[in-house]
C-alpha positions in Angstrom: -27.6 -13.1 1.4 -27.0 -10.2 3.7 -29.7 -9.2 6.1 -30.6 -5.8 7.5 -30.1 -5.1 11.2 -30.2 -2.1 13.4 -26.4 -1.6 12.9 -26.5 -2.0 9.1 -26.0 -5.0 6.9 -24.3 -8.1 8.3 -21.3 -9.5 6.5 -22.2 -11.6 3.5 -21.1 -15.2 3.7 -21.0 -15.3 -0.1 -18.8 -12.2 -0.3 -16.4 -13.6 2.4 -16.0 -16.9 0.6 -15.4 -15.1 -2.7 -12.8 -12.8 -1.2 -11.1 -15.8 0.6 -11.1 -17.9 -2.6 -9.6 -15.0 -4.6 -7.0 -14.3 -2.0 -5.9 -17.9 -1.9 -5.8 -18.2 -5.7 -3.8 -15.0 -6.1 -1.4 -15.9 -3.3 -0.7 -19.2 -4.9 -0.4 -17.8 -8.4 1.7 -14.7 -7.9 2.9 -15.0 -4.3 1.4 -13.5 -1.2 3.7 -10.4 -1.2 2.2 -9.3 -4.5 -1.4 -9.7 -3.6 -3.2 -6.4 -3.0 -6.8 -5.5 -1.9 -7.4 -4.1 -5.4 -6.4 -7.5 -7.0 -8.5 -9.4 -4.5 -11.5 -7.1 -5.3 -11.1 -7.5 -9.0 -10.7 -11.3 -8.8 -13.6 -11.8 -6.3 -16.0 -9.2 -7.7 -16.4 -7.8 -4.2 -15.9 -4.0 -3.6 -12.7 -2.8 -2.0 -14.7 -0.9 0.6 -16.5 -4.1 1.6 -13.1 -5.9 1.9 -11.6 -3.1 3.9 -14.5 -3.2 6.4 -13.6 -6.8 7.2 -9.8 -6.9 6.8 -7.1 -4.2 7.3 -4.9 -5.3 4.5 -4.3 -8.1 1.9 -2.0 -10.0 4.3 -4.8 -10.4 6.8 -7.2 -11.6 4.0 -4.6 -14.2 2.9 -4.1 -15.4 6.4 -7.8 -15.6 7.1 -8.3 -17.5 3.9 -5.5 -19.9 4.6 -6.9 -20.5 8.1 -10.4 -21.0 6.9 -9.1 -23.5 4.4 -7.0 -25.6 6.8 -8.4 -24.9 10.4 -10.8 -27.9 10.6 -8.0 -30.3 9.7 -5.5 -29.2 12.3 -7.4 -28.8 15.6 -5.7 -30.4 18.6 -7.3 -33.8 19.1 -7.3 -35.4 22.5 -5.1 -38.5 22.7 -4.9 -41.1 25.5 -1.4 -39.7 26.3 0.5 -36.5 25.8 2.6 -38.2 23.1 -0.6 -39.4 21.3 -2.1 -35.9 21.3 1.1 -34.4 19.9 1.5 -37.1 17.3 -2.1 -36.4 16.3 -1.5 -32.7 16.0 1.7 -32.9 13.9 0.3 -35.8 11.8 -2.9 -33.9 11.1 -0.9 -30.8 10.2 1.4 -32.9 7.8 -1.7 -34.5 6.1 -3.4 -31.2 5.8 -0.5 -29.7 3.9 -1.4 -31.0 0.5 1.0 -29.6 -2.1 -0.9 -26.4 -2.8 -1.3 -25.6 0.9 2.4 -26.5 1.6 3.6 -24.3 -1.2 1.4 -21.4 0.0 2.6 -21.8 3.6 6.2 -21.8 2.4 5.5 -18.6 0.5 3.8 -17.0 3.5 6.7 -17.9 5.8 9.2 -16.5 3.3 7.4 -13.4 2.5 6.7 -12.6 6.1 10.4 -12.2 6.6 10.4 -8.9 4.6 6.8 -7.8 4.9 5.8 -6.4 8.3 2.1 -6.5 7.6 2.3 -10.1 6.6 4.6 -11.0 9.5 2.0 -9.4 11.9 -0.9 -11.2 10.3 1.1 -14.5 10.3 1.6 -14.1 14.1 -1.8 -12.8 15.0 -3.8 -15.2 12.8 -1.7 -18.3 12.6 1.2 -18.8 15.0 -0.2 -17.0 18.1 -3.6 -18.8 18.1 -1.9 -22.2 17.3 0.6 -21.8 20.1 -2.2 -20.9 22.6 -4.2 -24.0 21.5 -1.1 -26.2 21.8 -0.3 -24.9 25.3 -3.8 -25.4 26.5 -3.9 -29.0 25.1 -0.6 -29.8 26.8 -1.7 -28.2 30.1 -4.5 -30.7 30.2 -1.7 -33.3 30.6 -0.1 -31.4 33.4 2.6 -29.7 31.3 3.5 -26.2 32.6 3.0 -23.2 30.4 6.8 -22.7 30.2 7.5 -26.3 29.3 4.6 -26.3 26.8 6.0 -23.2 25.1 9.5 -24.7 24.8 8.0 -28.0 23.5 6.1 -26.2 20.8 9.3 -24.4 19.7 11.1 -27.8 19.5 8.3 -29.7 17.8 7.1 -27.1 15.3 10.7 -25.8 14.8 11.6 -29.2 13.6 8.4 -29.5 11.5 8.9 -26.1 9.8 12.6 -26.8 9.2 11.7 -30.1 7.4 8.8 -28.4 5.5 10.9 -25.3 4.4 14.0 -27.3 3.5 12.3 -30.5 2.1 15.2 -32.9 2.3 13.0 -35.7 3.8 9.4 -36.5 4.3 7.4 -35.6 7.3 5.9 -39.0 8.0 4.4 -40.7 11.0 7.7 -42.4 11.9 9.6 -39.1 12.0 6.8 -37.4 13.9 6.8 -40.2 16.5 10.6 -39.9 16.9 10.5 -36.1 17.3 7.7 -36.3 19.9 9.5 -39.0 21.8 12.7 -36.9 21.9 10.7 -34.0 23.4 8.5 -36.0 25.7 9.9 -39.5 26.2 7.1 -42.0 27.2 7.3 -43.4 30.7 6.8 -47.1 31.4 3.3 -46.3 32.6 2.4 -44.7 29.3 3.7 -47.5 27.0 
């Protein structure tokens, strides 16, 4: 599947998919903190050197695999109001977190607290880009960058708290209530 070019071979889509699938399976099975490039190489059948050309460490592979798996389900969708857009974003995220993804995300959050490489990959690949997308989406509704940043902390802080300490469901009614607390609808929007 790879093709030759002036700069050498391009990355093989098949190899990338195999590496990502192996990384997700291993992270789910043994926990992300125990996944190594060697284990990914063995499970995927892709050479370690090929993996290292694409990713600096196992944590980066896991984060890329997780993002590849969930990304299309959690893009910020435009709503008719700011509240609609935020409810869409949180609702889509909640629905995308099927049990296996939710378990893996819980592991990633937990493991990133004691693994600097995973913490860096978690920020660079997941949190940072999601925050930037959220800020841009809110700015389209006239929300300042500072207010958007605080709103993301409040909304996703509540979301992650309920996800990590699962004492109650993350459902549409709860999402609506949280969004309305952060951005109450004005009479013109209702």
